[in-house]
N, C-alpha and C positions, 0 to 999 in steps of 0.2 A: 504493498499500500504507500502512494506518493506521502511524503509528509506533505502535511495542509499547509494552506496557502494562507498568507499572513498580510496585514495592513491593507494594504490599497490592493495588491493582487487579490485579496480575500474578498473583495468588496465590489472590486473590478473584475470580475474573472476574465476577458477579456485581455490583460494585461499580461496574464498567467498565460492564456493562446499563446501571445506571441513569442514569447520566451524563444529563443532559437528557430524564429520561423522561416521556414524553407516553402510555404506551400503555396504562392502567391497565383501562380498559373491556374492550378486544377479549382482554385476560391475562386478565382474573377471570372473562369468559364461557365464553373454550377452557378453564380452568380446571378448570371447573364440570362442563363437557362432556364434557371427558377422563379427569374422575374418574366421572362415568356410564360411561364404558366401562371405565374400570380396576378398579372394584367387582365387578362379577360375573368377569373375568379374573382377578384377585386370588385372588378365591373358587376358581375353575376348577384354577388350577396349583397352590394349596395340596393339592385334590385329587387333582391329578395327581400331584405330589411323594409324595402319601398322610399329608398333616399336616391337622391340624381347618382350616376354610376362614378361622378367626380367623388366622390364622398369615400368610394372603395378604395382610389387610387390613393387620395390623401395617406390613407391608411400603411400605406407601405412606404412613405419616406421617413419619417420622423421617428412613427413606433418601432420601426428597424433600428435604424441607430440605436435606440435607447434598449431594446432586448441585447444588442450586441455587444452593448458594453456592460449591462447587468447580467445577463443569462451564465448560467451554470453550465448549459448543457452546448457542445460543440456545434452539434448538427442540428439541432431543432430550428426549424423556420415558422416565424409567426407574422399574423398581419390579421386580414380579414378572414373569416371563417364560418360554413356553414352554422354552425350552431348558435355562436353569438346574433351573429344576422336573422335569424328565425328568432331569437328571443326579443329582439332588440323591437321589432316591427310591431306586436302587438302592445307591449309599453309604453311607445309612441303614440298608437291612436289611443288608450286608454286613459292616457292623461292631456290630448288635445288632436280629436280627430282631421284638425286643419293641415295638412302636408306642406305648407308653405312653414311650420314651424316644428317641423320634424329634425329639422339639421341642427339647429339650435341645440336640440332635446335629446337626439342623441350625441353629439360632442358633450352636453353634462352628466348624460351617463354613461360614455366613457371617463370622464370622471371619476364620479362615482363608484364605478369597477376598479379605479385606480385605487381610491383613496379605502374602498372594502380591504384590495390585496395590500395595501399599507398596515391597515391595522392588523391583519392577520397575522403581518412580518412581524410586526411590536410587541405580538402576543404569542411567537413564535408556537402559529397555530397549523405547521407544515405538517404536523402527524396526520392531522386530519384524512387527507388524502389516502392514510393506509386502511381507512375503515368504512370507504367508502362501498357501498353493492355492489357486486358485481351484477346480479341481479338487475339492479334501479338501472346502472349503465347501458347493460342489453337491451334494457327496455325502452329507456329514454333514447338511445340513437338509435333504435327501430322505430320508432313514433317519430324520430326528429326525422326520418328520412322520408316516413310517408306523407309528414305535414311539408315539407319543402316540396313533393313532389304534386301534391294538391297546390300549392298553391304557383305551381310552372305548366301546369297540362295545356292551361288556357292558353296560356304565351306561346307554347311550342306549336298549338295548331291554331293560334288566331281565334279562339272562341272565350268570349265573356264567360268567365266566372264569379258567384257570390258568394255569401256566406259569410260567416261568423267561426266555423269551427271547420276545421280539414274535414272532417265529415258531410257537412254539409257544403261543403266546395267541389268534393266529390260527386254528390248528387248532384248540384248545378251543372257540373260539366258535362255528365253523361244526359241530362237534361238538353243542353243546349249544343251539345255534338253534331246531334243527325242533322246534318242540313247548316249548321253554322258556322263552318269551316272555312278559312282562308288558304284557297288551294295554292299559293306560292309559299305563302307561310309554312303550311305543312310540309309542302315537299321540302324546304329549309330547314325546320326544326327537325323534322324525323331522319331527312338523311345526315345531318350532324348527330344527332345523338346514335344512330346506326353506327357513322363510321368511330364516332368515342367507344362504344362497347367493342367494335371488332376490333379496333386498335388495344386498347385496353388490353383484350386477352390474347389475342394474338402476336402483338409486335410493340410488347409494353414499355421498350426502350426507344422505340419512335415520337417522337413530338408532336402527333396528333393537332393537340390542342393549339399549337402555335399556327401549325402548319393550314387547321381549319379557321382559327380568325382569320390570317391574312388572305385566304382563300375568301371567305364570306364578303370580308371589304370589299375585295376588290370585284367580286360579283355585283356587290350592292353598287357599286359606284358604277362600272360598266351599264349595268342593265336596268339603274335607277329604279331600285327596287322601292324605294320608299315614295316615290309617283305611282308605283304600280298597288301600291297597298300595304305593304310590308312594312311595319312598324320598327324602325331605328332610334339606335340610340340617343341621335341627335347631339344636338352642341354642347360639346366638354370646354367649359374654361379652362385656356391654356393659361399658364403658369404653374408657380409652386402655391403650395396653403400657407397663408398666413399666421401665424402666433398670434391668438388672444383667448381670451376668456369668453366663453359663451355665455349672451345674455339671455337670461332664463328667470321666470321671476320664482322665487324662493320658493312658493307653495306648490309648483311646476316639479324643484329639483325635490322637493321630499317625498313627492308621489313615485320620482323613480328610484327611490331607495330601496324597497323592497327586491324590485327588479334585480337591480345591481348586485344586491346578495346572490341571487338567483341566478345571474349570468357567471357571477363571481366563482361560484362553487362548481360550479358546471366545468367551466374554463379552468380553474386549477385541476379538476379532479383528469381533464382531458389531456392537458400541457405536463403534468408531473407521470403520469402513464406512458402519455406519448415518449419524453425525453427519459425515460429509463428505460424503456425497452429498444432505443436506440444505441444509449451507452454501452460500449463496446470494450473498455477495460477497463482497469483502477484509476488508468490516470483522468477519465471519462466521466468522474463519479457527479451525480446529482444530486444537489441539494435541496433540499425542499423549500428550508426559508430562503435563500437567495432565492431560486425560482418565484416565490411571493414576491419578494422587490424586485425582480425583475418586472412580472407581471402588473406591479402597480408601474413602473416606468413606461411600460408598453402603454399604456392605457392613460395614463396624465395626456402621453405624448399625443396619443390618437384625439385626447378631447381639447388640446387648445391650438390643432391644426386641423376642426373641422372635419372629423374622421366619427365612427362608431365603436365601440367596443369590439376590439379585438384579441385573438388568442394563438394558438399553439395551433399549424395546420399540420393535417396526416398525411397529406397528398405530394404537398411540396416539400416536408420532411422526408419523406421517402426518395423524391426526384433528388435532392440535395446527394442522400447518403450514396443513391445509384452514380450520381456524378463521380464521385471523389471527393466532396465538400469535406475540410477538415477541421476548418473551424468558424468564427463567426466572421470573418472579413467578407464569405458567402451574402452574407446577409449587407454586410457596406456594398458590397458592386451591386447587390438587389435594389438596395436603394438607390443607386448612383442610373442604374440603369433604370427605372422608373422616372427620374428627374429628368432624364433625357426625354424621354416620352411627355411628360407633361408639359415640356419648354418647344416640343417640335414636333410630335405626331396625333397630337389631340383631335385636329380637324380629319385623319385618317379612321380613329376610334370612332367618332359621331356619326360613320356608316356603318359599323355592324347591326345587322339586325338583331333585335332583342330575342328573336328565337333561338339563334345560337347559343347566347346567354341562359333562356331556360335549357336549353339541352345539356349544358355544361352543370347548371345543377340537377338537373335528373340522374345525371350521368354519375354524380357526387353521392347524390342520395341511395341510387344503388348499392353502388360501393359501401357502402355504412352494413348494409344490412350481411347479417352474418349469418348464415344458416344453420353452419355445423354448430356454432354455439348455441342455438336455440336446440339443436336435438341434443348435444351434451346436457343441457339442461332439462329438460324433457325426463332424459334417462336418469339422473343424478340428483332431483330435487326439484317432488312436484311442489313443495312449499314457492320455492325459489322461482318456478315457471309462472305460476301465479302471480306473482308480485310484479315478474316483468310483462305479462300479459296485461293487469292490471294498469300499468305505466302507459302502455301502447294506447290501450284504448280510452285514457285519459286524457291522452294529448291529441286524442282524433275528435274529442267531444268538449272536455272543458277549458283546454289550452295546457301551454307548457308548464309554467308555474306551478300551478295548481296540482297538474299531475306527478311534476316534481315532489311536492310537499306528500302529495299522498303515498306515493310509491315507499320516499323515505319514511312514513309513518307506519307504513305497513313492514318494512323491514325491521324495524324496531320492536316490532310488535313479533316478529318471527324468533328473534333473537330471545323474547321473553318466553316465547312458547318452548324453543330449544333449552333455556335453561331448565325450564319448569319441567320435561319430560326428557331429561340429556339420557346418553348413551350410557347404559351399563351392561353387566355380564357376570355368570357365574362361571367361576375359572377352575378348570382341571390341570392333572399334570400330563405336555406332551412329551414322551418318550421318544421323540426323535427332535425334536426341538430343544430340549432337555430346561422347560420352563412350562409354569403356566399359561392358559392360551383358553380363551374363550369357547365353552362346549358348545354352543350351537353354533359356531363354524367348525369345530372340531370334535364331532361325536365320539371319537375314539379317546378324546381323553381321560386320563384314570380321574378316577374320584374317591378320594379316601372317606367310608365308611365311617360316619358320624360326625364329618368334616363337610362345612358350607364354604369357599371362598367367594368373596364376593366383590368386583368393583365396581367404582362408579366415576365418570368419566367426564369431570366436570368439579367446580368448586360448590362446597355444600351451604346451600344459605337459603333464605325465609322462601324463596318463590319454587325450591323444588325440593323441602325436607317433608312436606307428607307424602311426596310421592318416593323418597327415598325410605320412609318408615314403609309403605306399602308394597314396596320390591323385597326389601329385607323378610317382609313376613312372606309374600310371595314365595324366596329362595327357599325360607324352610321347609313350605309346606310342602312343596316341588322336588325335596330331596327324598333318593331312592332309598333313604335308611333313616331311621332316627336321628334328629341332630344332638351332637352333644356341644360342639365349638362350631363359633358363625366367627369367620376370620375378614375383617372388613380391607381390605387393598386401598389403601388412600392412596397410592403413588400421584395420581393425576390433582387430587384436590388440593386446589390451592390456597384456600378461605375458608375458613366457619366462623358465621356470624352469631347473632346470638338467639336469631329462633331455631337454625338448623341446632344450634347445642342443647338448647331445652329439649327439642325432638331427640337427637341423639340421646342424651339423656334417658327418655321414657321409651324410646327404643331398647338399649341393655338393659333396663328395670323389666320390662315386660319377657324379654327373654330370659334374663336370669330367674323368674316365677315359672319360667317352662324348663327350668333347668339344664337352659341352655349359656354357656359361657362367651362371651364378646370379647374379642382381641382385636386388635388393629397391626397392620402390618406398613412398612412405607411410608411412613405419615412424614410430610415437610418439616422443618426444624419450624416456620412460621406456626403448621398448624400443631405440632405439639404443646409452643406457645400459647396459641388460643384454647385450646382444650385444658391447659391449666388457668387460663385469663375467665375462661366462663366456668370455672368451679368442674373440674370433671375427672380432676385428678383421684375423687374417692371411688368411682365407678371405672376408670381406666387407668390404674397405677402403673410406673413405668415397670412393674413385672408382664404386664398386657399390652406392651409395646416393642413390636419386633422389626426389626432393620429388613428383613425380608419375610415374602411370604412360607417361602419353605421352609425359615426357621422357626416360623408361626407354627405351621403344620406340625413339625418335628416337637416343639415344645408340648402342644396342647395332645397329640396322638399318639409321639412315638414313632412315627414314621419317617423315615427318612426317605423320600423320595428319589434321591439321586442313586441311595446304594440301592435301594428296591428295584429299579430298573437299572 
């Protein structure tokens, strides 16, 4: 493990990345190529959020510089993302339905997201990323994909789509699609989507998005598609974004605070999971707290330059890795490329058909749906499958943030349910493995007559104390021989609270009344201290506590399992 960075290098990881720097050419090439992918994506995501496309381009200038300086990941690419864009639109409409007010509100929302990240960094909340439910993330991402598609299918084929929820939008699309499509738009949109899908599967390294964008702009100009009823991007203000504080009413800013928290939670989960998955060695460690600071700077930069909340991009990060990008110099080169485009090429971008941008969004949405993960979840955990399904359904009916809150609440309830009925087992001796094993899985395991060995795979506390008592009784009644000794294997038990201690005393006394001795094996030091602290030393004195299950069985029955087998 490399020595920890100190001083400026710890707070500005780019300085550490540039130590002995020799990767200028591959980083610059990767930066230009990633920019070619990021430009149409940023425009499409701004369209998805209901904002002018130039707002998306602004998210690829100063924000990239901020992350390049502060981010702990060498290869993570940032900027406008589908997740943030989709969460931004409804938040803006809820505050003010007037589209003219949305640019300033979006910039304020970005600043608030940055503030949430900064507060999280000051409170050292980076560890929260380790506890975000995988089922919630899977359901959220899938629901996100379906929501993205619902908002773009109309643009793809030139059909007017209405509705406040994705489910309503799908219904509106189906009702208006028959006889309501625009032929030229259908050809352009569907052809663009097919090309992206085919190239993505058959030729993943081919820069189809760049070729498609250039070809669509050329076709639009030569065929004068705008005059033929095809909706194009339209005028894009040339020049660089201005640095200013968005003029927003304080009351409106307050209404944006809750959406800002939601965007930050989802954005951080995306960023930290992606950054850690891309880290390829000990010298590329990702610091969760530093990422919070980097995401704060990223969004603050977006806010003061008139963009909207931004985050980590999975597709652009993957392209960067594939192109051999090695440091955040890639982000600097990418931002430089975008600056050139904003200064010189905005008239060409104005000719791009919006159906092409819709195809880009739908293609990105399709890539988010992870069918194998759904299959694995269905096979592994019905409870988590339900949580993921409810998340998807909620996003299609009540919206992103309410669905996310509901899903997280269900996850917490699932944790409580699992804790209330934890895994446990009656154990027997395995001759082959030379240790105690679950007899339900190993029916050939040996049972010592008169002895029941029982293991609980969780802490013992108020939520599962009654369950524990009932399972002890079932284990005793289920023994094939009369029980003289009950051995409690407490190796996994990490905590014992007052309610559980009272239940444990009742269990020991109830067994004693039946002539059954209760002994404990492999209890951790903290649990032994808690046993004494809760006053159980009289029913579980030191002589009834054993370092191993084998020792407990030997002392209780005189049977040495190792020697006997």
